Each structure stands twice: as structure tokens, then as C-alpha cells.
N, C-alpha and C positions, 0 to 999 in steps of 0.2 A: 302855594305852588300847585296844589291840586286843582284849585279853581281856575288858575291861569291855564293849565292844561286842558281843563273842561271847555273853556272858551275857545281855545284853539281847535279843539276837536269839532266843536259846533260849526266854526267858520269853515273848516275843511270839508265837513258834511255838506254844508250848503253849497260850497263850490262844486263838489262832485255832482250834486242834484242839478245845478244849473248846467253843468256840462252834459249830463244825461239828456236834459230837456232839449238842449241845442242839437244834440245828435239825433234825437227823435225828429225834430223839425226838418233837419237836413235830409233825413230819410224820406219824410213825407214829400219834400220838395222834389227829390229824385223820382219818386213814384208819380208825382204830378207831371213831371217832364216826360215820363214814360207814356202817360195817357195822351199828352199833347203829341208826341211822336207817332203814336198809333193812329191818331186822328189824321195827322198830316200824311202818313203813309197810305191811308185809305183814299184821300184826296188824290194823291199822286197816281195810285193804281187806276182810279176812275178816269183821270185825265189822260193817262197813257193809252187807255182803251178807247177814248172818244175819237170820233171821226174828225179829220181836219176841217177847219171852218175859217171863213174870212176873220181877220183880226177885229174888225169893227163889230161883228156879231158876238164875238167872244167877250170883249171888254165894254162894249157900249160907249155912250158919250163921255163918261169920265176918263176913258183911256188910261186906266191904272192897272197894272198887273199886280194882283193881290195873291195872298196865299192860296186862294181857291182856284187860281189860274195856273199855278206852277206846273210845268211840263205838259200843259195843253198844246196841242198841235194847231198852229195858225198858218194861214196862207196869206201872203201879201204880193202885190204886183206894183212895180213902180221903177224908178230910175235911181241908181246909186249916185250920191254926191261925193265923188272922189276927192274933191278939194277939202272936204271936211272929215276925212278919214282919221282915226285915232288908233295909235298903237298902245295896247295894254301891256305894261311892263310887269315883271316879277310874277308871272303866272306859273302855275304848276299843275300838270296833269300826269297821274300815275307816277308821282315822284320824279318827274322829269321837268326841269325848268324851261321856260320859253316865253313866247309872246302870243297874244291874241289881237286879231285885227278886226276893228269895229268901224263899220261904214254905214252912215245914215241912208236909208232907202226912203226916197220922197214919193209919196203915193199921189194918185190922181186928184185927190181932194185937198192937197196941199199939206196934209199932215205927214209926218215922217216917223219912222221906227228905226231904232238902232239894231243893226244886224251884226252879230258876232260871226264872221265869216269862217273862222277856224283858228287852229293852234299851230304855231310854227316853233318847233323845238329849237332850243338854243344850240348852236353848233360848237361854240367854244366859250369864250368869256366876253363876247360882244355885248354892248349895252343896248344895241338896236339890231333888228333883224338884217342880215346881209342882203336879203332880197325879199321884197313884198310882192306877192302875185298881183298882177294888174286887175283893176276894177273893171268888170264887164260894162260895156257901153250899150246904150239902148235900153229897151224895156226888159225887166227881169222879174221872174216869178220865184219867190223864196218860200219854201215850206220849212218851218222850224218849230222849236219848242220855246214856249214863252217862259220868261224868268223875271223875277222881281228886280228892281233896281238894287244894286249892291250898296250896302252900308257897312262901314268898318271903323276901325280905330285910327286910320290914317287921316291926318289933318288935310282937308280939301283933296282927298284922294280921288274923289269922283269928278273933280273939275279939271278938264284938260288943260295942260300947260305945254306949250311948244309941241303940240301934236301928240302928246303922250298922256296917259293917266294910269292909275293903279286900280280903280274901280269902274264899273259900268253903272252910271246913275243917270237916268233920263233927265230929270230937272237940272242937275248939275251941268250935264252936257249941253242943255238948251241955253243956258246962260252965256256959254262961250260960242256955240255954233250958230245961234240966232235962228233955230228951227223950232217949229211947233211939234215937239217930240212926244211920243207916248212915254208914259212913266213905266219903264221896264225895257226889256230887250228881247230879241229873238236869236236863239242859237240854231244856226242853219243845219238842217238835216238833208235837204234836197234843194237844188236850184236849177233853173232853166233860163239861160244856158248853164251847163254844168259848172260846179265850183272847180277852182284849180286844184289839181291833184297834189300840189305841194302842201296843201293844208291837211293837218290831221284832224280827225273828227273828234267829238266830245263823248266821254263815257255817259252812260245813263245814270239815273238817280240811285242812291243807296236806299233800299227799302228794307230796313231791319229795325229791330227794337233798340239797338244800341246797348250801352253798358248800364243803363239807368237802373234796371231791376237789381243788378248785383251791387251797384253803389248804394242803392236804398237799403239793401239787406246789410251791407257793410256798416252803415251809420247806425242802424238799429242794433247790431251786434256790439258796437262800441258803447251805446247806451246801456245795454244789458250788462256789459262787462263793468261799467262804472258803478251801476247800482249793486251788482253782485259784490264788487270789491268793497263797497261801502258797508254792506250787510256783514261781510266776513270780518272786517276790522272792527265793526261795532261789537260783534259778539266776543271778539278777542279782548276788547276794552272791558266789557261787562264781566267776563270771567276773571280778568286781572283784578278787578275791583272787589269781586266776591272772594278771591283766594285769601285765606287767613295768613296773617303774617307769621313767619317762622318763630317758634318759641326760643327764648333765650335760655341757655343752660344755667341751672341754679348753682351759685357759688357756695360751696360748704367750707367754712373756716375750720381748720383743724384745732383741737384743743392745744397742742403744743405751740401752735402759732400764736395763740392768745397768751399762753404762759411766757413765751419768749418776749412778747410785747411788753408784759409787766416787769420782767427783768430789765 
């Protein structure tokens, strides 16, 4: 029985050590994410402070908006293709549901960029906007913030279907719209002629460290708690093993008891 208990204790101790190791690794992962976020925040601050520039100068021939371009201000001039406008459903800004209207802007060189023209709050329970502001005709100059193509867990969420989509994805839109699109999109901040006042603007980026530091500390605390518990119960086990067994009281047989037994 003692051997069986010893084996169980060893298995339990190994389990606790594995759990502590996993907690340490999860803590390290959170601190790694913190470093990544700080680096991304620095890029965002730099891009926000940069002067507006033509989109081709920012992205170059590849035409792909990467992490290094996020929130950089680009300027484009072209004509909106209203026939290929897409309504983004299930969008949310400041905890308010609504829609975003994305319209391709065709540039002079034939290339096009997706322009997120603005946010339309949902008025009731409608599945589509009650009214979409008209697309400006003629030449338009748009100044806006570059954003990467969106990718998420929705199956084909970036592929327009029936004039709607859930994500803004340049390559997926290009498959349906038949345009030579930049990989990414532009959130409008200024437009000439001016954007329709019915559109709500977009909030700026969140530039903070997030919860990663405290999550990392939390995982390391769990690891320390697991190891501390193992040490405590190990010492209790050792003390229990060293504790002498209680002495049995000596039974003294009375003489009369013996005499009675003879009779």
C-alpha cells in the first residue's frame, strides 16, 4: 500500500511540474506579445506623424499594405466606380452596430483602391442601410489612413456576395469586382468634394500596451503557486513518514485472572 501511494505521489508531482512549466511558457508568450504590441505602437505613432503622400510612393510596385504602413496617410485621385460598391455588414464602432460603405476608386493608371467611405449606424433592426449616400461623380481626391486587408474566421467573409461582405479584403474583392486592386484599403479622413455628412467618421488607433503584462504576471503567479503547493505537500509527506507510530499500551495480566483461568 505504501509503495502504491508513493507511485501516486510521484505521478501527481510530475503533473504539477508540467502544469508549472506550461504556465511559465504562457507567461513568456504574453510578454512576447507585449513586445510585439510596443513595436506596432511605435510604427503607428510614426505613421500618424508622417506627412500625407501619394499611395504609389508609400506602397511601391507590390501595392500591398503591410504592418509597416498601418495608419499612414495616403492621397489618391480618381473616379468612384459606384456600380461595384459594397456594403459591409455587422460592423461596430464604439459599441454601436451599423454598416460601412466601401467603394472602389479607379486611378488614372487603371489601378484601383478600396475606399471605406464611412460608417452608417443602424437605425433599428434593418439588415441593410435604409439610405446610402450617393457616390460623388467626376474626379475625387481622397485622403485617408491605410489599413491592411482584413482576415478573420468568417468563411469567405471577404468575398462580396450580392453586394455585401463582412470583411474588407483587396484580393477577395478583386476576384468578384474584376478590378486591379491594391491589397488593403483606405479609411477616408478627407475628401474633395466633401464626403456626405450622413457618414460617421472612424476612431483613431488604440495605442497602449494592452493587458499582456498583467496576463504574463498572472501565469507566472500560477506557476509559482503550483510549485509552492508541491513543496508544501512534499514536506508534509516527509514529516508524516518520519513521525513515529503511536506506542501500544502494555497489557498486564492480573494474577487472579490467571488463577481463575486454572480453576
